[in-house]
Each structure stands twice: as C-alpha cells, then as structure tokens.
C-alpha positions as CSV (number, residue, x, y, z in Angstrom):
1,M,6.2,-6.3,9.8
2,R,7.1,-4.7,6.5
3,I,5.0,-2.0,4.8
4,A,5.4,-0.5,1.4
5,L,4.7,3.3,1.0
6,D,4.1,4.8,-2.5
7,A,6.5,7.7,-1.8
8,M,5.6,9.6,-5.0
9,G,1.8,9.5,-4.6
10,G,-0.4,12.4,-3.4
11,D,-0.8,16.1,-4.2
12,D,2.3,17.0,-2.2
13,G,4.2,14.0,-3.5
14,L,7.6,13.1,-2.0
15,E,7.7,15.8,0.7
16,S,4.7,14.7,2.8
17,N,5.4,11.0,2.3
18,I,9.0,11.2,3.5
19,K,8.1,13.3,6.5
20,G,5.1,11.0,7.3
21,A,7.4,8.0,7.0
22,G,9.8,9.5,9.5
23,M,7.0,10.2,12.0
24,A,5.6,6.7,11.6
25,L,8.9,5.0,12.3
26,E,9.4,7.1,15.4
27,T,6.0,6.1,16.8
28,L,5.5,2.5,15.5
29,P,8.2,0.2,16.7
30,S,6.2,-2.8,15.3
31,I,7.4,-1.8,11.8
32,K,10.5,-3.8,11.1
33,E,11.1,-2.2,7.7
34,L,9.4,0.5,5.7
35,Y,9.9,0.4,2.0
36,L,9.8,3.7,0.3
37,V,8.9,3.2,-3.4
38,G,9.8,5.8,-6.0
39,D,12.7,7.7,-7.6
40,Q,15.6,6.4,-5.6
41,E,17.8,9.5,-5.8
42,K,15.0,11.8,-4.9
43,I,14.1,9.7,-2.0
44,K,17.7,9.6,-0.7
45,K,17.9,13.4,-1.0
46,A,14.6,13.9,0.9
47,L,15.7,11.6,3.7
48,N,18.9,13.5,4.1
49,K,17.1,16.9,3.9
50,H,14.9,15.9,6.8
51,S,17.6,14.0,8.7
52,I,15.5,10.8,8.8
53,S,17.4,7.7,9.9
54,T,17.5,5.0,7.3
55,E,18.0,2.2,9.9
56,R,14.6,0.7,9.3
57,I,14.1,2.0,5.7
58,A,14.5,0.2,2.4
59,I,14.2,2.0,-1.0
60,A,12.5,0.3,-3.9
61,H,13.2,2.2,-7.1
62,A,10.3,3.0,-9.5
63,S,10.9,5.2,-12.5
64,E,7.3,6.2,-13.2
65,I,4.4,8.0,-11.5
66,V,0.7,7.6,-12.0
67,E,-0.6,11.2,-12.1
68,M,-3.9,12.1,-10.3
69,N,-5.7,12.8,-13.6
70,E,-4.7,9.6,-15.4
71,S,-7.1,6.8,-16.3
72,P,-6.4,4.2,-13.6
73,A,-6.7,1.0,-15.7
74,K,-4.6,2.4,-18.6
75,A,-2.0,3.7,-16.2
76,I,-1.6,0.4,-14.5
77,R,-1.3,-1.4,-17.8
78,R,1.1,1.0,-19.4
79,K,3.2,2.1,-16.5
80,K,4.6,-1.2,-15.2
81,D,7.3,0.6,-13.2
82,S,5.1,3.2,-11.5
83,S,5.5,3.7,-7.8
84,I,2.0,2.3,-7.0
85,S,2.6,-0.8,-9.2
86,V,6.0,-1.5,-7.7
87,A,4.7,-1.0,-4.1
88,T,1.8,-3.4,-4.7
89,D,4.2,-5.9,-6.2
90,L,6.1,-5.9,-2.9
91,V,3.0,-7.2,-1.2
92,K,2.2,-9.6,-4.1
93,N,5.6,-11.3,-3.8
94,G,5.5,-11.4,0.0
95,T,8.3,-8.9,0.7
96,C,5.7,-6.6,2.4
97,E,2.4,-7.2,4.2
98,A,0.8,-3.9,3.3
99,V,0.8,-1.1,0.8
100,V,-0.1,2.6,1.5
101,S,-0.7,5.2,-1.1
102,A,-2.0,8.8,-1.3
103,G,-1.9,8.7,-5.0
104,N,-4.5,8.1,-7.7
105,T,-7.2,6.2,-5.8
106,G,-8.4,4.4,-8.9
107,A,-4.9,3.2,-9.7
108,A,-4.4,2.0,-6.2
109,V,-7.6,0.0,-6.3
110,T,-6.8,-1.3,-9.8
111,A,-3.3,-2.4,-8.8
112,A,-4.5,-4.1,-5.7
113,T,-7.4,-6.0,-7.3
114,L,-5.4,-7.1,-10.3
115,K,-2.1,-8.0,-8.6
116,L,-3.3,-9.2,-5.2
117,R,-6.6,-10.7,-6.2
118,N,-9.5,-11.0,-3.8
119,L,-9.8,-13.0,-0.6
120,N,-11.7,-16.3,-0.7
121,G,-15.4,-15.6,-0.9
122,I,-15.1,-12.0,-1.9
123,D,-16.4,-10.9,-5.3
124,R,-15.4,-7.2,-5.1
125,A,-13.2,-5.2,-2.8
126,G,-14.6,-2.1,-1.2
127,I,-13.2,1.1,0.5
128,A,-14.1,1.6,4.1
129,S,-13.8,5.3,4.9
130,P,-14.1,6.6,8.4
131,I,-16.7,9.2,9.4
132,P,-16.8,10.6,12.9
133,N,-20.2,10.8,14.6
134,E,-21.5,11.3,18.2
135,Y,-20.6,7.7,19.1
136,G,-17.1,7.5,17.8
137,I,-16.1,6.3,14.3
138,S,-18.5,5.0,11.7
139,Y,-17.3,3.6,8.3
140,I,-19.1,4.1,5.0
141,M,-18.5,1.3,2.6
142,D,-18.1,1.2,-0.3
143,A,-16.6,4.7,-0.7
144,G,-15.7,4.4,-4.4
145,A,-14.0,1.2,-5.4
146,N,-17.1,-0.5,-7.0
147,P,-19.6,2.0,-8.4
148,E,-21.8,-0.6,-10.1
149,A,-22.2,-3.1,-7.3
150,K,-24.6,-6.0,-7.0
151,P,-26.7,-6.7,-3.9
152,R,-24.4,-9.7,-3.0
153,H,-21.4,-7.3,-3.0
154,L,-23.0,-5.1,-0.4
155,L,-23.7,-8.1,1.8
156,Q,-20.0,-8.9,1.6
157,Y,-19.1,-5.3,2.4
158,A,-21.3,-5.5,5.5
159,V,-19.4,-8.6,6.7
160,M,-16.0,-7.0,6.0
161,G,-17.0,-3.7,7.6
162,S,-18.3,-5.5,10.7
163,V,-15.0,-7.5,11.0
164,Y,-12.9,-4.3,10.7
165,S,-15.0,-2.4,13.2
166,S,-14.9,-5.4,15.6
167,Y,-11.2,-6.1,15.5
168,V,-9.7,-2.7,15.0
169,H,-12.1,-0.6,17.1
170,D,-13.1,-3.4,19.5
171,K,-16.8,-2.9,18.8
172,K,-18.9,-5.7,20.2
173,N,-21.4,-6.9,17.6
174,P,-21.0,-3.8,15.3
175,K,-24.2,-2.1,14.2
176,I,-24.8,-2.2,10.4
177,G,-27.0,0.3,8.5
178,L,-28.0,0.6,4.9
179,M,-27.9,4.0,3.2
180,S,-31.3,4.8,1.8
181,N,-33.8,7.7,1.5
182,G,-36.0,6.7,4.4
183,A,-35.9,4.5,7.5
184,E,-38.8,2.3,6.5
185,E,-38.0,-1.1,5.0
186,E,-40.0,-0.4,1.8
187,K,-38.0,2.8,1.1
188,G,-35.3,3.0,-1.5
189,T,-34.8,1.6,-4.9
190,S,-35.4,-2.0,-5.9
191,F,-31.6,-2.5,-5.5
192,T,-31.5,-1.2,-1.9
193,R,-34.7,-3.2,-1.0
194,E,-33.0,-6.4,-2.2
195,V,-29.9,-5.5,-0.2
196,F,-32.1,-4.8,2.8
197,G,-33.6,-8.4,2.5
198,L,-30.1,-10.0,2.4
199,L,-28.9,-8.0,5.4
200,K,-32.1,-8.8,7.3
201,E,-31.6,-12.5,6.8
202,S,-27.9,-12.5,7.7
203,N,-26.5,-13.0,11.1
204,L,-25.1,-9.5,11.2
205,N,-26.4,-6.8,13.6
206,F,-28.4,-5.1,11.0
207,I,-30.3,-2.1,12.3
208,G,-32.1,-1.1,9.1
209,N,-32.0,1.9,6.7
210,I,-29.8,4.9,7.5
211,E,-30.6,8.4,6.1
212,G,-28.1,11.1,5.4
213,H,-28.8,13.0,8.6
214,D,-28.3,9.8,10.6
215,L,-24.6,9.6,9.6
216,F,-23.5,11.9,12.4
217,S,-26.2,11.4,15.0
218,K,-27.1,7.7,15.1
219,E,-25.2,4.9,16.7
220,V,-24.1,2.9,13.7
221,D,-20.7,1.4,13.1
222,V,-20.8,0.6,9.4
223,V,-23.0,2.2,6.7
224,I,-23.4,0.1,3.6
225,C,-23.9,1.5,0.0
226,D,-22.6,1.1,-3.5
227,G,-19.4,2.9,-4.4
228,F,-21.1,5.5,-6.5
229,T,-23.3,6.6,-3.6
230,G,-20.6,6.3,-1.0
231,N,-18.1,8.4,-2.9
232,I,-20.7,11.2,-3.4
233,V,-21.6,11.1,0.3
234,L,-18.0,11.1,1.4
235,K,-17.0,14.1,-0.8
236,T,-20.1,16.0,0.2
237,C,-19.3,15.6,3.9
238,E,-15.8,16.8,3.3
239,A,-16.9,19.8,1.3
240,A,-19.6,20.7,3.8
241,A,-17.1,20.6,6.7
242,K,-14.7,22.8,4.9
243,A,-17.4,25.3,3.9
244,V,-18.8,25.6,7.5
245,A,-15.3,26.1,8.9
246,K,-14.6,28.8,6.3
247,W,-18.0,30.6,7.0
248,I,-17.3,30.6,10.8
249,S,-13.9,32.0,10.3
250,E,-15.2,34.8,8.0
251,E,-17.9,35.7,10.5
252,I,-15.4,35.8,13.4
253,Q,-13.2,38.2,11.4
254,K,-16.0,40.7,10.6
255,N,-15.6,42.8,13.8
256,T,-13.7,43.2,17.0
257,L,-16.4,41.5,19.1
258,G,-16.3,38.5,16.8
259,K,-12.5,38.3,17.0
260,I,-12.7,38.4,20.8
261,G,-15.3,35.7,20.9
262,G,-13.3,33.7,18.3
263,A,-10.2,33.8,20.5
264,L,-12.3,32.4,23.4
265,V,-13.8,29.5,21.5
266,K,-10.7,28.8,19.4
267,P,-9.6,25.7,21.5
268,A,-13.1,24.2,21.2
269,F,-13.2,25.0,17.5
270,K,-9.9,23.3,16.9
271,A,-10.9,20.3,18.8
272,A,-14.1,20.0,16.8
273,M,-12.2,20.3,13.5
274,A,-9.8,17.6,14.6
275,R,-12.6,15.2,15.2
276,G,-13.6,15.4,11.6
277,S,-10.1,15.7,10.1
278,Y,-8.9,13.0,7.7
279,E,-5.4,13.7,9.0
280,E,-6.3,12.0,12.3
281,Y,-7.8,8.9,10.7
282,G,-5.0,8.6,8.1
283,G,-6.4,6.3,5.4
284,S,-9.2,4.1,4.3
285,P,-8.6,0.3,4.0
286,L,-9.5,-1.4,0.8
287,L,-11.1,-4.4,2.3
288,G,-11.3,-7.7,0.4
289,T,-8.0,-7.9,-1.3
290,N,-5.5,-10.7,-0.5
291,G,-3.1,-8.2,1.1
292,V,-3.5,-5.0,3.1
293,C,-4.0,-1.9,1.0
294,I,-4.6,1.5,2.7
295,I,-5.7,4.5,0.5
296,A,-4.8,7.9,1.9
297,H,-6.4,11.2,1.0
298,G,-4.7,12.8,-2.1
299,G,-4.0,16.0,0.0
300,S,-2.4,14.0,2.8
301,S,-0.1,16.0,5.2
302,P,2.8,14.2,6.9
303,L,0.5,13.5,9.9
304,A,-2.1,11.9,7.6
305,I,0.6,9.7,6.0
306,K,1.9,8.7,9.4
307,N,-1.6,7.7,10.4
308,A,-2.2,5.9,7.2
309,I,0.8,3.8,7.9
310,R,-0.5,3.3,11.4
311,V,-3.8,2.0,10.0
312,A,-1.9,-0.5,7.8
313,A,0.0,-1.7,10.9
314,E,-3.2,-2.2,12.8
315,S,-4.8,-4.2,10.0
316,I,-1.8,-6.5,10.0
317,T,-1.6,-6.9,13.8
318,R,-5.3,-7.5,14.1
319,R,-5.2,-10.1,11.3
320,I,-8.2,-8.5,9.5
321,N,-8.0,-10.6,6.3
322,P,-8.0,-14.0,8.0
323,H,-10.9,-12.9,10.1
324,I,-12.8,-11.7,7.0
325,E,-12.3,-15.1,5.4
326,E,-13.6,-16.8,8.5
327,E,-16.8,-14.7,8.6
328,I,-17.4,-15.0,4.9
329,E,-17.3,-18.8,5.2
330,K,-20.2,-18.6,7.6
331,L,-22.4,-16.9,5.0
332,S,-24.9,-19.1,3.3
333,F,-25.1,-17.5,-0.2
334,P,-25.1,-19.0,-3.7
335,S,-21.9,-18.6,-5.8
336,P,-22.1,-16.1,-8.7
337,V,-23.2,-17.5,-12.0
C-alpha cells in the first residue's frame, strides 16, 4: 500500500512528521511506499538529520503550507500547491490509497470532500474520534466535519461508525448511542428526537440516548451527534483530562508525603494517562470520502504520527470504504431532495 503524509502539517511541523514517518516504516511492513509531501529540500535535510532510510520513501514537493489559523475553504482554493492539497491529490489520482495530516483540520476535511468526493450513498463525511471508556474504545461521530447536520446524515454516521468499529476493532454488532441530555426517548431537541426515530427503525444495534456521563462508563461503541456538539464534547474531554492530570501533579508536589505517595503510584498514573492519550490512538478517520483520510491531532508527537499512519493502514487493509458502501446500500431511505 501507499500512503501520503502531509509532512508540513501540525504544530511541530516537519520534525514530528519525519520522526513519526520513520517509526511507522520500522513497524508497518505492509506500507510499500510512504509519500512525504512538502518542501522537498527541508524534507531531505530532516531525513538525513534523523538517519531515516529512504528505501520506502518518496517525496512529493509542495511549495505552500496551510497555516492552522487560516480559513480552510479559502486556503484550499488559493493555495493549490499546499502540502495538504498535494497529498490529497495523490489519493485522488490513485498514486496513494490514504492521506494523513496533523495540519489544519478544516483544510484536510475540505480538501478530502472537494477532491475525493463522497462514497456512494453518503451525503456528508464525518470525523470518528476515539474516546477510551471502561469497555475499550468508543467513537464519537461526527467530531467536527459537519456542524450543521441533518437527521439523515447522523443515520449515515451511525452506519459508517458501526462498520469501522466492526472491521477495525472486531466488534460484533457494535452498540450505537445517540448523544442527548437524557436517556428517555422523548428527551432532547426536535432534531435529536427525529434522529432517534431513524436509528430506532434501522437495522443497527441502537441502544438509545447517551448522556455525557455515559461516555466513559457505558458499553457503547459509537456515539452519534452533529459536528458542532461532537467537537465541543471532544475538546471538553481533552481539556478535562489535562486539567485533572495537572491538579494531581500539583497536589503530589505540595509536601514530602505527597511526593513519596506520588512515586509509589507513578506507574499506575502513567498507565491511566496512556489509556486516554491521543498519541496512542494516532488519528481520527474522516469516514465517507472516496479515499482514506486520517486527521491527526494538531499537537501530534512522532508517536502520534506513527499511529495515525497505522490507522490509515488498518483502514486500507480492512477495506473500510467498500464495507461502508455495502451497508449503506441496505438502508431504505429516500434520496435527498
């Protein structure tokens, strides 16, 4: 398989991407060639600096970068030679099977939806972001690709999320929940109640409404919501995890007894943090586009980049897109007017 990496994307830019690329090639023999997209001379220097073999690496030059604070739509239209555009073009023209980027999320989504288009039967692509809970990994979808979704879009998200959970994580008949403000069917807005009805009538394993406190304690494989809600939930969870870790660290450092106790529980503390670390999960698939697109965290470390590339490889190997099209065809749902 061949995968394109936006080598210039992310807060740490080239450094993390190059190191992560090297780690991925060491651990993923299924990758025949990894395309590094960005400034050719800078990429070559970085590869030499970190003594990374170029045996399975190809470089695709891109002269522009979409900055994190730029308008996604404007940037994709104006910067035709940006690293995210060129990387996505490699998937569009069939050179690569997947694109991975830790850059501007909106730009990655825009590039993928405009250049790759959607799979048959899919109206809007959605980001499936992993959230750890007591039963393993749950996915919240959509996590930000489509803030103004329609009920039919959320039904499609449920199908795509169910397919991903089933084929990547080997979940049998994945459990689907709908994000709302109460467990009862009549809870929520008119929008969520309509979605509830669609999910209830589908052949999916719909277990009902999911509240915020259920995300980490209830056995649910995919939590469905619009992109506006999903993005807020995701960022709130990230911020809460960082805040709690910071508070615990501060309390431990307050006195000698705390430091001794902290040393004793340090292994358990590190293990718990790893369970919730985006570095371990790598990236979030943008499901629904006609080509694999993995969106990594803007602050991705080399380990996170390596795992984002792994996620891309898994999506290719498990044939996620063909399986999505197969399941969408089974839906009995009117075409959009």
